[in-house]
ChimeraX commands (.cxc) that place a marker at each C-alpha (Angstrom):
marker #1 position -8.74,34.28,-9.22 radius 0.5
marker #1 position -7.72,31.66,-6.55 radius 0.5
marker #1 position -5.11,29.32,-7.30 radius 0.5
marker #1 position -6.15,25.69,-7.76 radius 0.5
marker #1 position -5.43,23.43,-4.72 radius 0.5
marker #1 position -2.22,21.36,-4.98 radius 0.5
marker #1 position -2.66,17.66,-5.27 radius 0.5
marker #1 position 0.02,15.67,-3.59 radius 0.5
marker #1 position 0.96,12.85,-6.00 radius 0.5
marker #1 position 4.05,11.71,-4.13 radius 0.5
marker #1 position 2.33,8.84,-2.45 radius 0.5
marker #1 position 1.22,7.17,-5.77 radius 0.5
marker #1 position 2.51,3.59,-5.82 radius 0.5
marker #1 position 3.36,1.63,-8.74 radius 0.5
marker #1 position 1.44,-1.61,-8.34 radius 0.5
marker #1 position 4.02,-3.69,-10.21 radius 0.5
marker #1 position 7.12,-2.56,-8.06 radius 0.5
marker #1 position 5.76,-1.02,-4.88 radius 0.5
marker #1 position 7.67,2.19,-5.74 radius 0.5
marker #1 position 6.28,5.44,-4.80 radius 0.5
marker #1 position 6.19,8.57,-7.03 radius 0.5
marker #1 position 8.33,10.26,-4.18 radius 0.5
marker #1 position 10.95,7.68,-4.37 radius 0.5
marker #1 position 11.14,7.85,-8.12 radius 0.5
marker #1 position 11.36,11.83,-7.90 radius 0.5
marker #1 position 14.15,11.68,-5.27 radius 0.5
marker #1 position 16.11,9.19,-7.48 radius 0.5
marker #1 position 15.70,11.51,-10.27 radius 0.5
marker #1 position 16.96,14.50,-8.32 radius 0.5
marker #1 position 20.02,12.47,-7.14 radius 0.5
marker #1 position 21.04,11.48,-10.67 radius 0.5
marker #1 position 20.29,15.19,-11.83 radius 0.5
marker #1 position 22.50,16.45,-9.12 radius 0.5
marker #1 position 25.18,14.01,-9.87 radius 0.5
marker #1 position 25.13,14.86,-13.55 radius 0.5
marker #1 position 24.79,18.57,-12.98 radius 0.5
marker #1 position 21.93,18.51,-15.35 radius 0.5
marker #1 position 18.91,20.77,-15.64 radius 0.5
marker #1 position 15.38,19.86,-16.53 radius 0.5
marker #1 position 14.80,20.25,-20.41 radius 0.5
marker #1 position 11.44,21.57,-20.00 radius 0.5
marker #1 position 10.39,25.25,-20.04 radius 0.5
marker #1 position 7.33,26.98,-18.69 radius 0.5
marker #1 position 6.41,28.21,-22.10 radius 0.5
marker #1 position 6.35,24.73,-23.75 radius 0.5
marker #1 position 2.94,23.52,-24.95 radius 0.5
marker #1 position 1.23,21.47,-22.20 radius 0.5
marker #1 position 1.41,18.12,-24.04 radius 0.5
marker #1 position 5.12,18.53,-25.07 radius 0.5
marker #1 position 6.02,19.74,-21.57 radius 0.5
marker #1 position 4.33,16.78,-19.99 radius 0.5
marker #1 position 6.01,14.28,-22.41 radius 0.5
marker #1 position 9.46,16.02,-21.76 radius 0.5
marker #1 position 8.99,15.76,-17.96 radius 0.5
marker #1 position 8.18,12.10,-18.38 radius 0.5
marker #1 position 11.27,11.61,-20.40 radius 0.5
marker #1 position 13.39,13.43,-17.98 radius 0.5
marker #1 position 12.32,11.34,-15.11 radius 0.5
marker #1 position 12.86,8.16,-17.06 radius 0.5
marker #1 position 16.25,9.18,-18.20 radius 0.5
marker #1 position 17.45,10.36,-14.74 radius 0.5
marker #1 position 16.26,7.16,-12.98 radius 0.5
marker #1 position 17.75,5.09,-15.63 radius 0.5
marker #1 position 21.15,6.89,-15.14 radius 0.5
marker #1 position 20.92,6.33,-11.38 radius 0.5
marker #1 position 20.11,2.61,-11.95 radius 0.5
marker #1 position 23.08,2.42,-14.38 radius 0.5
marker #1 position 25.48,4.26,-11.97 radius 0.5
marker #1 position 24.65,2.04,-9.07 radius 0.5
marker #1 position 24.98,-1.06,-11.26 radius 0.5
marker #1 position 24.73,-4.36,-9.53 radius 0.5
marker #1 position 26.50,-3.51,-6.27 radius 0.5
marker #1 position 24.81,-6.28,-4.35 radius 0.5
marker #1 position 23.01,-5.99,-1.13 radius 0.5
marker #1 position 24.34,-4.42,2.04 radius 0.5
marker #1 position 24.49,-5.94,5.43 radius 0.5
marker #1 position 21.50,-3.62,6.40 radius 0.5
marker #1 position 19.21,-5.48,3.87 radius 0.5
marker #1 position 18.66,-2.34,1.83 radius 0.5
marker #1 position 20.06,-2.90,-1.75 radius 0.5
marker #1 position 20.40,0.58,-3.49 radius 0.5
marker #1 position 21.19,-1.00,-6.88 radius 0.5
marker #1 position 18.07,-3.12,-6.69 radius 0.5
marker #1 position 15.95,-0.15,-5.46 radius 0.5
marker #1 position 17.22,2.04,-8.25 radius 0.5
marker #1 position 16.30,-0.64,-10.91 radius 0.5
marker #1 position 12.75,-0.95,-9.37 radius 0.5
marker #1 position 12.40,2.81,-9.51 radius 0.5
marker #1 position 13.51,3.05,-13.09 radius 0.5
marker #1 position 11.23,0.03,-14.05 radius 0.5
marker #1 position 8.25,1.75,-12.38 radius 0.5
marker #1 position 8.77,4.98,-14.41 radius 0.5
marker #1 position 9.17,2.80,-17.65 radius 0.5
marker #1 position 5.96,0.91,-17.11 radius 0.5
marker #1 position 3.49,3.72,-16.96 radius 0.5
marker #1 position 3.37,7.23,-18.42 radius 0.5
marker #1 position 0.97,8.22,-15.61 radius 0.5
marker #1 position 3.36,6.89,-12.75 radius 0.5
marker #1 position 6.30,8.76,-14.57 radius 0.5
marker #1 position 4.14,11.93,-14.75 radius 0.5
marker #1 position 3.42,11.60,-11.18 radius 0.5
marker #1 position 7.02,11.16,-10.31 radius 0.5
marker #1 position 7.83,14.27,-12.46 radius 0.5
marker #1 position 5.19,16.47,-10.84 radius 0.5
marker #1 position 6.48,15.32,-7.35 radius 0.5
marker #1 position 10.14,16.24,-8.52 radius 0.5
marker #1 position 8.82,19.58,-9.57 radius 0.5
marker #1 position 7.30,20.05,-6.11 radius 0.5
marker #1 position 10.43,18.87,-4.25 radius 0.5
marker #1 position 12.39,21.47,-6.40 radius 0.5
marker #1 position 9.78,24.21,-5.38 radius 0.5
marker #1 position 10.13,23.33,-1.67 radius 0.5
marker #1 position 13.84,23.45,-1.87 radius 0.5
marker #1 position 14.00,27.05,-3.32 radius 0.5
marker #1 position 14.56,29.72,-0.83 radius 0.5
marker #1 position 11.50,31.96,-0.27 radius 0.5
marker #1 position 11.51,35.71,-0.80 radius 0.5
marker #1 position 12.82,37.75,1.74 radius 0.5
marker link #1:1,2 radius 0.2
marker link #1:2,3 radius 0.2
marker link #1:3,4 radius 0.2
marker link #1:4,5 radius 0.2
marker link #1:5,6 radius 0.2
marker link #1:6,7 radius 0.2
marker link #1:7,8 radius 0.2
marker link #1:8,9 radius 0.2
marker link #1:9,10 radius 0.2
marker link #1:10,11 radius 0.2
marker link #1:11,12 radius 0.2
marker link #1:12,13 radius 0.2
marker link #1:13,14 radius 0.2
marker link #1:14,15 radius 0.2
marker link #1:15,16 radius 0.2
marker link #1:16,17 radius 0.2
marker link #1:17,18 radius 0.2
marker link #1:18,19 radius 0.2
marker link #1:19,20 radius 0.2
marker link #1:20,21 radius 0.2
marker link #1:21,22 radius 0.2
marker link #1:22,23 radius 0.2
marker link #1:23,24 radius 0.2
marker link #1:24,25 radius 0.2
marker link #1:25,26 radius 0.2
marker link #1:26,27 radius 0.2
marker link #1:27,28 radius 0.2
marker link #1:28,29 radius 0.2
marker link #1:29,30 radius 0.2
marker link #1:30,31 radius 0.2
marker link #1:31,32 radius 0.2
marker link #1:32,33 radius 0.2
marker link #1:33,34 radius 0.2
marker link #1:34,35 radius 0.2
marker link #1:35,36 radius 0.2
marker link #1:36,37 radius 0.2
marker link #1:37,38 radius 0.2
marker link #1:38,39 radius 0.2
marker link #1:39,40 radius 0.2
marker link #1:40,41 radius 0.2
marker link #1:41,42 radius 0.2
marker link #1:42,43 radius 0.2
marker link #1:43,44 radius 0.2
marker link #1:44,45 radius 0.2
marker link #1:45,46 radius 0.2
marker link #1:46,47 radius 0.2
marker link #1:47,48 radius 0.2
marker link #1:48,49 radius 0.2
marker link #1:49,50 radius 0.2
marker link #1:50,51 radius 0.2
marker link #1:51,52 radius 0.2
marker link #1:52,53 radius 0.2
marker link #1:53,54 radius 0.2
marker link #1:54,55 radius 0.2
marker link #1:55,56 radius 0.2
marker link #1:56,57 radius 0.2
marker link #1:57,58 radius 0.2
marker link #1:58,59 radius 0.2
marker link #1:59,60 radius 0.2
marker link #1:60,61 radius 0.2
marker link #1:61,62 radius 0.2
marker link #1:62,63 radius 0.2
marker link #1:63,64 radius 0.2
marker link #1:64,65 radius 0.2
marker link #1:65,66 radius 0.2
marker link #1:66,67 radius 0.2
marker link #1:67,68 radius 0.2
marker link #1:68,69 radius 0.2
marker link #1:69,70 radius 0.2
marker link #1:70,71 radius 0.2
marker link #1:71,72 radius 0.2
marker link #1:72,73 radius 0.2
marker link #1:73,74 radius 0.2
marker link #1:74,75 radius 0.2
marker link #1:75,76 radius 0.2
marker link #1:76,77 radius 0.2
marker link #1:77,78 radius 0.2
marker link #1:78,79 radius 0.2
marker link #1:79,80 radius 0.2
marker link #1:80,81 radius 0.2
marker link #1:81,82 radius 0.2
marker link #1:82,83 radius 0.2
marker link #1:83,84 radius 0.2
marker link #1:84,85 radius 0.2
marker link #1:85,86 radius 0.2
marker link #1:86,87 radius 0.2
marker link #1:87,88 radius 0.2
marker link #1:88,89 radius 0.2
marker link #1:89,90 radius 0.2
marker link #1:90,91 radius 0.2
marker link #1:91,92 radius 0.2
marker link #1:92,93 radius 0.2
marker link #1:93,94 radius 0.2
marker link #1:94,95 radius 0.2
marker link #1:95,96 radius 0.2
marker link #1:96,97 radius 0.2
marker link #1:97,98 radius 0.2
marker link #1:98,99 radius 0.2
marker link #1:99,100 radius 0.2
marker link #1:100,101 radius 0.2
marker link #1:101,102 radius 0.2
marker link #1:102,103 radius 0.2
marker link #1:103,104 radius 0.2
marker link #1:104,105 radius 0.2
marker link #1:105,106 radius 0.2
marker link #1:106,107 radius 0.2
marker link #1:107,108 radius 0.2
marker link #1:108,109 radius 0.2
marker link #1:109,110 radius 0.2
marker link #1:110,111 radius 0.2
marker link #1:111,112 radius 0.2
marker link #1:112,113 radius 0.2
marker link #1:113,114 radius 0.2
marker link #1:114,115 radius 0.2
marker link #1:115,116 radius 0.2
marker link #1:116,117 radius 0.2
marker link #1:117,118 radius 0.2
view
């Protein structure tokens, strides 16, 4: 049986914040790596439970990053990492659908980063 085609959700944009699912996923990866944490979901978990756990993981991780960066103020370059982290976390909190897109993007990025066989 053929595997289903992968749908790239990384470009999904939160209409309220302008944050993409890829930005949220990368923020979650940064926080996860900083904490040395692992995703709490397992492949054997029931689909609905796994989906909810993935959403919660992304929300917690983006929240941790927003807290870690705090209110550092803007930099001379015009990019404000603390503000961006807050927007990312806000985007994941506003919508379960967006948070799930970010979580699935995170899984895809993790899969890409794994060394292939051989």
